[in-house]
Each structure stands twice: as structure tokens, then as C-alpha cells.
C-alpha positions as a Markdown table, in Angstrom:
| # | Residue | x | y | z |
|---|---|---|---|---|
| 1 | Met | -1.1 | 15.3 | -6.6 |
| 2 | Ser | 2.0 | 16.6 | -8.2 |
| 3 | Asn | 5.0 | 14.6 | -9.1 |
| 4 | Glu | 4.7 | 12.4 | -5.6 |
| 5 | Thr | 1.8 | 9.9 | -6.4 |
| 6 | Tyr | -0.3 | 8.8 | -3.6 |
| 7 | Ala | 1.7 | 5.5 | -3.1 |
| 8 | Ser | 5.0 | 6.8 | -2.8 |
| 9 | Arg | 3.6 | 9.3 | -0.1 |
| 10 | Phe | 2.1 | 6.6 | 1.9 |
| 11 | Ala | 5.2 | 4.2 | 1.4 |
| 12 | Gln | 7.4 | 7.0 | 2.9 |
| 13 | Glu | 5.0 | 6.8 | 6.0 |
| 14 | Leu | 5.4 | 3.3 | 6.4 |
| 15 | Gln | 9.3 | 3.4 | 5.9 |
| 16 | Ala | 9.7 | 6.3 | 8.5 |
| 17 | Arg | 7.5 | 3.9 | 11.1 |
| 18 | Phe | 8.9 | 0.7 | 10.2 |
| 19 | Gly | 11.9 | 1.0 | 8.4 |
| 20 | His | 14.0 | -0.4 | 11.5 |
| 21 | Asn | 12.9 | -3.8 | 10.3 |
| 22 | Tyr | 11.4 | -3.4 | 6.4 |
| 23 | Thr | 12.2 | -1.4 | 3.4 |
| 24 | Phe | 9.2 | -0.1 | 1.3 |
| 25 | Gln | 9.5 | 1.0 | -2.5 |
| 26 | Val | 6.5 | 1.7 | -4.9 |
| 27 | Ser | 6.7 | -0.7 | -8.5 |
| 28 | Ser | 4.5 | 1.2 | -10.9 |
| 29 | Gly | 2.1 | -0.6 | -13.2 |
| 30 | Arg | -0.5 | 1.0 | -15.9 |
| 31 | Arg | -3.5 | 1.5 | -13.6 |
| 32 | Phe | -2.2 | 0.6 | -10.0 |
| 33 | Asp | 1.1 | 1.5 | -8.2 |
| 34 | Lys | 2.4 | -1.5 | -5.8 |
| 35 | Ile | 4.1 | -0.9 | -2.5 |
| 36 | Val | 6.7 | -3.4 | -2.0 |
| 37 | Gln | 8.2 | -4.6 | 1.6 |
| 38 | Ser | 10.9 | -6.2 | 2.0 |
| 39 | Pro | 13.0 | -7.5 | 5.4 |
| 40 | Val | 16.3 | -5.2 | 6.1 |
| 41 | Glu | 18.0 | -8.1 | 6.0 |
| 42 | Arg | 17.1 | -9.7 | 2.9 |
| 43 | Ser | 17.5 | -8.2 | -0.9 |
| 44 | Ser | 14.6 | -6.0 | -1.9 |
| 45 | Thr | 13.9 | -8.6 | -4.7 |
| 46 | Glu | 12.8 | -11.1 | -2.1 |
| 47 | Gly | 10.0 | -8.9 | -0.7 |
| 48 | Ser | 6.0 | -9.2 | -0.7 |
| 49 | Val | 3.3 | -7.0 | -1.9 |
| 50 | His | 2.1 | -4.8 | 1.0 |
| 51 | Ala | -0.8 | -3.1 | -0.7 |
| 52 | Phe | -1.6 | -1.8 | -4.2 |
| 53 | Val | -2.6 | 2.1 | -4.8 |
| 54 | Glu | -5.1 | 3.2 | -7.7 |
| 55 | Arg | -3.1 | 5.6 | -9.2 |
| 56 | Glu | -5.9 | 8.1 | -9.9 |
| 57 | Thr | -8.1 | 8.0 | -7.4 |
| 58 | Gly | -5.7 | 7.1 | -4.4 |
| 59 | Ala | -7.6 | 3.8 | -3.4 |
| 60 | Leu | -5.5 | 1.9 | -0.9 |
| 61 | Ile | -6.3 | -1.9 | -1.5 |
| 62 | Lys | -5.4 | -4.9 | -0.1 |
| 63 | Ser | -3.4 | -7.4 | -2.1 |
| 64 | Ala | -4.9 | -10.6 | -3.6 |
| 65 | Gly | -1.1 | -11.8 | -4.5 |
| 66 | Trp | 1.9 | -10.2 | -6.2 |
| 67 | Asn | 0.1 | -9.4 | -9.6 |
| 68 | Gln | -3.6 | -8.3 | -8.3 |
| 69 | Pro | -5.5 | -6.0 | -6.0 |
| 70 | Gln | -8.1 | -7.9 | -3.8 |
| 71 | Lys | -11.6 | -7.9 | -5.4 |
| 72 | Asn | -15.0 | -8.3 | -2.9 |
| 73 | Ser | -17.8 | -11.0 | -3.6 |
| 74 | Asp | -19.5 | -8.6 | -6.0 |
| 75 | Gly | -16.1 | -7.9 | -8.3 |
| 76 | Ser | -15.7 | -4.6 | -6.8 |
| 77 | Leu | -12.0 | -3.7 | -6.1 |
| 78 | Ala | -11.3 | -4.2 | -2.1 |
| 79 | Val | -10.4 | -0.6 | -1.1 |
| 80 | Arg | -9.7 | 0.0 | 2.6 |
| 81 | Tyr | -8.9 | 3.7 | 2.6 |
| 82 | Asn | -8.9 | 6.5 | 0.2 |
| 83 | Leu | -5.5 | 8.4 | 0.3 |
| 84 | Ala | -6.6 | 11.3 | -1.5 |
| 85 | Asp | -8.8 | 12.1 | 1.3 |
| 86 | Glu | -6.7 | 13.7 | 4.0 |
| 87 | Tyr | -8.8 | 12.1 | 7.1 |
| 88 | Asp | -8.9 | 8.9 | 5.5 |
| 89 | Tyr | -5.3 | 9.0 | 5.0 |
| 90 | Lys | -4.5 | 9.9 | 8.3 |
| 91 | Arg | -6.5 | 7.1 | 9.5 |
| 92 | Ala | -4.7 | 4.7 | 7.2 |
| 93 | Val | -1.1 | 6.2 | 8.5 |
| 94 | Asp | -2.4 | 5.6 | 12.6 |
| 95 | Ser | -3.8 | 1.8 | 11.8 |
| 96 | Ala | -0.7 | 1.1 | 9.4 |
| 97 | Asp | 1.2 | -2.1 | 10.6 |
| 98 | Pro | 4.2 | -3.8 | 8.7 |
| 99 | Tyr | 1.9 | -6.9 | 8.3 |
| 100 | Gly | -0.8 | -5.5 | 6.5 |
| 101 | Ser | -3.9 | -6.6 | 8.9 |
| 102 | Tyr | -4.9 | -3.2 | 9.0 |
| 103 | Leu | -6.4 | -3.8 | 5.4 |
| 104 | Tyr | -8.6 | -6.6 | 6.6 |
| 105 | Val | -12.1 | -5.9 | 7.2 |
| 106 | Arg | -12.9 | -6.4 | 10.9 |
């Protein structure tokens, strides 16, 4: 990707869809970008982690908490979508909700 990361592109989509109630910002780490969600009526420091995005691969991963992505029982990352793949990116955007419930395995 160019200067735009997978996380920033996806966060912009979330902002466009749910920006009337929430703000979505990206915080970069060494390996993962964190999409932080905050209610509009609160300060940006009172948010929660919406999801993690692996910077190199574009893997969209459910959050296990503020500091780390969720792992499966076998220790692998709990990847839900691949934002580098346009078809999977569209699926993620279409199924997204502001609560992150689309990131749970059904």
C-alpha cells in the first residue's frame, strides 16, 4: 500500500458509516495498527480498541484487550478478514458494525 495503511483505510470506512456516534482513530505499533473507537460525546482518551490490523499483511484481528490482538486456541492470530484482498475488504466493510460483533466467529 502507499502511505495509507490498511488500518487507516478501514478506519475511514468505519468513520464514514458510524461517525455520527463514534470517532475512529489509528494508533500505530511495531507490528500492529490499533483502531481505537471513542463515543463522540467523550474525549478520544476514553476509547476502546475496535480491532487490530497487522501492518504487513492487512489481517483484521479481533481485540483481546487494549494491548494485544486475540489468538485462537492453537496460538495463531484470530484473523477475521484480510484487508489486503479487495473482496475480503468489501466483505469486512459490508458486515462492520460499531460494536465489533462482526469480528466474532459464528
